[in-house]
Wavefront OBJ file of the C-alpha trace (Angstrom):
o trace
v -80.948 40.871 -41.888
v -78.365 38.087 -42.299
v -75.054 38.265 -40.392
v -71.769 38.270 -42.241
v -69.479 35.281 -41.596
v -66.691 37.629 -40.560
v -68.730 39.513 -37.993
v -69.895 38.481 -34.517
v -73.148 39.625 -32.980
v -73.015 42.883 -31.093
v -71.725 42.402 -27.519
v -70.154 38.980 -28.253
v -66.564 39.985 -27.521
v -67.639 41.744 -24.326
v -69.423 38.641 -23.103
v -66.339 36.459 -23.740
v -64.135 38.848 -21.800
v -66.435 38.552 -18.829
v -66.254 34.751 -18.690
v -64.542 33.449 -15.454
v -60.915 32.270 -15.804
v -59.910 28.974 -14.257
v -56.466 28.480 -12.556
v -54.846 25.112 -13.328
v -52.188 25.381 -10.522
v -51.911 23.350 -7.273
v -54.411 23.713 -4.489
v -53.027 24.220 -0.976
v -53.792 20.597 -0.085
v -52.028 19.262 -3.182
v -48.999 21.437 -2.434
v -48.810 20.183 1.163
v -49.012 16.559 0.007
v -46.262 17.146 -2.588
v -43.978 18.744 0.007
v -44.580 15.865 2.442
v -43.724 13.239 -0.191
v -40.607 15.164 -1.241
v -39.485 15.336 2.396
v -39.823 11.575 2.785
v -37.860 10.917 -0.410
v -35.074 13.300 0.630
v -34.890 11.679 4.066
v -34.399 8.274 2.459
v -32.033 9.397 -0.300
v -29.559 11.545 1.662
v -28.180 8.774 3.953
v -27.845 6.430 0.981
v -26.130 9.097 -1.113
v -23.755 9.951 1.746
v -22.862 6.276 2.135
v -22.114 5.969 -1.584
v -19.817 9.003 -1.477
v -17.930 7.621 1.548
v -17.557 4.202 -0.090
v -16.256 5.721 -3.327
v -13.771 7.874 -1.419
v -12.519 4.836 0.530
v -12.025 2.875 -2.692
v -10.219 5.814 -4.299
v -7.771 6.090 -1.395
v -7.108 2.338 -1.415
v -6.514 2.377 -5.175
v -4.159 5.320 -4.744
v -1.992 3.325 -2.318
v -1.969 0.234 -4.544
v -0.964 2.441 -7.484
v 1.842 3.987 -5.416
v 3.183 0.583 -4.376
v 3.117 -0.687 -7.954
v 4.814 2.504 -9.149
v 7.626 2.059 -6.629
v 8.077 -1.583 -7.600
v 8.160 -0.782 -11.317
v 10.630 2.068 -10.765
v 12.922 -0.240 -8.782
v 12.995 -2.752 -11.632
v 13.369 -0.059 -14.303
v 16.167 1.789 -12.493
v 17.910 -1.368 -11.301
v 18.084 -0.155 -7.691
v 16.055 -0.027 -4.486
v 13.055 2.282 -4.339
v 11.285 3.090 -1.078
v 7.767 4.142 -0.146
v 7.908 5.935 3.196
v 5.408 7.854 5.274
v 6.323 11.503 5.584
v 6.576 13.899 8.504
v 5.004 17.294 7.780
v 5.542 16.500 4.087
v 9.321 16.634 4.582
v 11.232 14.200 2.373
v 14.237 14.201 4.738
v 12.538 12.718 7.807
v 11.951 9.016 8.269
v 8.367 9.531 9.380
v 8.787 9.010 13.120
v 5.745 10.151 15.038
v 3.454 10.230 12.007
v 1.010 7.821 10.415
v 0.605 6.698 6.830
v -2.546 8.794 6.435
v -0.293 11.868 6.757
v 1.054 11.148 3.270
v 4.010 9.277 1.805
v 6.999 9.679 -0.512
v 8.475 7.462 -3.207
v 12.220 7.835 -3.759
v 15.326 5.932 -4.820
v 17.062 4.446 -1.788
v 20.590 3.295 -2.568
v 21.187 1.612 0.791
v 17.550 0.518 1.360
v 17.471 1.995 4.862
v 14.306 4.051 4.396
v 16.115 7.390 4.679
v 16.126 10.020 1.950
v 19.800 10.917 1.700
v 22.240 12.690 -0.585
v 22.158 11.086 -4.019
v 18.638 9.685 -3.609
v 15.991 10.913 -6.041
v 12.469 11.892 -5.020
v 10.050 10.281 -7.481
v 6.686 11.355 -6.111
v 4.984 12.733 -2.992
v 1.413 11.852 -1.998
v -0.855 14.179 -0.038
v -2.413 13.275 3.328
v -5.769 11.533 3.380
v -8.642 13.856 4.160
v -11.520 13.693 6.637
v -11.357 10.915 9.246
v -9.565 8.223 7.234
v -6.764 6.231 8.852
v -4.074 4.238 7.048
v -1.832 1.926 9.049
v 0.768 -0.638 8.067
v 1.369 -4.125 9.434
v 5.115 -4.883 9.069
v 5.486 -1.498 7.396
v 5.671 0.816 10.394
v 7.627 3.514 8.544
v 8.513 2.338 5.051
v 8.542 -0.446 2.472
v 11.396 -0.908 -0.002
v 11.523 -2.736 -3.322
v 14.691 -4.257 -4.736
v 15.826 -4.169 -8.351
v 14.158 -7.568 -8.815
v 10.819 -6.173 -7.611
v 10.772 -7.944 -4.254
v 9.787 -6.058 -1.107
v 11.940 -5.970 2.011
v 9.139 -7.837 3.810
v 5.570 -8.933 3.243
v 2.686 -7.396 5.141
v -0.457 -5.338 4.731
v -2.062 -1.924 5.048
v -5.485 -1.196 6.514
v -7.398 1.908 5.478
v -10.547 2.847 7.400
v -13.222 5.484 7.456
v -12.757 5.982 11.183
v -15.276 8.774 11.704
v -16.623 7.158 14.882
v -13.101 6.899 16.318
v -13.476 3.333 17.627
v -10.731 1.862 15.369
v -13.001 -1.105 14.542
v -13.669 -1.973 10.877
v -17.362 -1.951 10.050
v -19.243 -2.939 6.923
v -18.066 -0.995 3.873
v -15.776 1.274 5.909
v -12.413 -0.465 5.461
v -10.034 -1.837 2.844
v -7.052 -4.161 3.180
v -4.052 -3.857 0.864
v -1.778 -6.906 0.905
v 1.865 -6.944 -0.217
v 3.124 -10.489 -0.768
v 6.657 -11.850 -0.555
v 7.456 -11.006 -4.174
v 6.368 -7.403 -3.728
v 3.003 -7.439 -5.458
v 0.262 -5.308 -3.911
v -3.451 -6.016 -4.211
v -6.771 -5.549 -2.443
v -7.751 -8.002 0.279
v -10.629 -10.402 -0.271
v -14.108 -10.247 1.237
v -15.129 -13.869 0.782
v -18.237 -13.716 2.988
v -19.473 -10.476 1.392
v -20.045 -8.660 4.686
v -18.193 -5.530 3.606
v -15.165 -6.216 5.840
v -11.927 -7.505 4.241
v -10.329 -10.805 5.278
v -6.972 -11.218 6.962
v -6.206 -14.288 4.839
v -4.776 -14.129 1.347
v -7.104 -16.873 0.097
v -10.822 -17.458 0.460
v -10.330 -20.604 2.558
v -10.479 -20.232 6.341
v -11.114 -16.535 5.894
v -11.527 -14.271 8.907
v -12.257 -10.557 9.052
v -9.730 -7.956 10.072
v -10.583 -6.767 13.572
v -8.803 -3.432 13.882
v -8.029 -0.337 11.853
v -4.664 -0.240 13.646
v -2.959 -3.605 12.959
l 1 2 3 4 5 6 7 8 9 10 11 12 13 14 15 16 17 18 19 20 21 22 23 24 25 26 27 28 29 30 31 32 33 34 35 36 37 38 39 40 41 42 43 44 45 46 47 48 49 50 51 52 53 54 55 56 57 58 59 60 61 62 63 64 65 66 67 68 69 70 71 72 73 74 75 76 77 78 79 80 81 82 83 84 85 86 87 88 89 90 91 92 93 94 95 96 97 98 99 100 101 102 103 104 105 106 107 108 109 110 111 112 113 114 115 116 117 118 119 120 121 122 123 124 125 126 127 128 129 130 131 132 133 134 135 136 137 138 139 140 141 142 143 144 145 146 147 148 149 150 151 152 153 154 155 156 157 158 159 160 161 162 163 164 165 166 167 168 169 170 171 172 173 174 175 176 177 178 179 180 181 182 183 184 185 186 187 188 189 190 191 192 193 194 195 196 197 198 199 200 201 202 203 204 205 206 207 208 209 210 211 212 213 214 215 216 217
């Protein structure tokens, strides 16, 4: 008797159900190898990723200071009077910053007599928060403040050094420091790194360049 095309032989479905099923997942050995490789990759990637984060944070802080200096200079020209950038003490805009460091934050305000004090009649323009983590920010020739005249000139030229000083040795290391230079006409900019070793130069030009040697100039 011929079988219909739409019917299977008796017992066919039962036989198919009894066929062994194969698992396509990982074996224990494959899983152990995968975990080992992942551990190696994580061990290599984490230090590099941490370094990138620290470098980006350092650059952001340095750019923030340059922006603040340029803001103060522009405000001095726009208002036709002296404007001061001064480190703060406990975020108080009435203290000259004695006993504090620039990493504790700074204020920008109009300064009619250019003495670095926030006094009656002066106007607070902006306050900047302290730097976080282990970053230090110190000024050379700007121990407490820097003022800009109505012509945009600063009261003196000098520089700022910002460091990721997590090891506490106050020594700039590769990619852990930035130098911000303020020239005699009051313009602020980043210091050069002419030999590409990750440490900024003390000089304002690439010739006869030498590295900064301390986070506390």
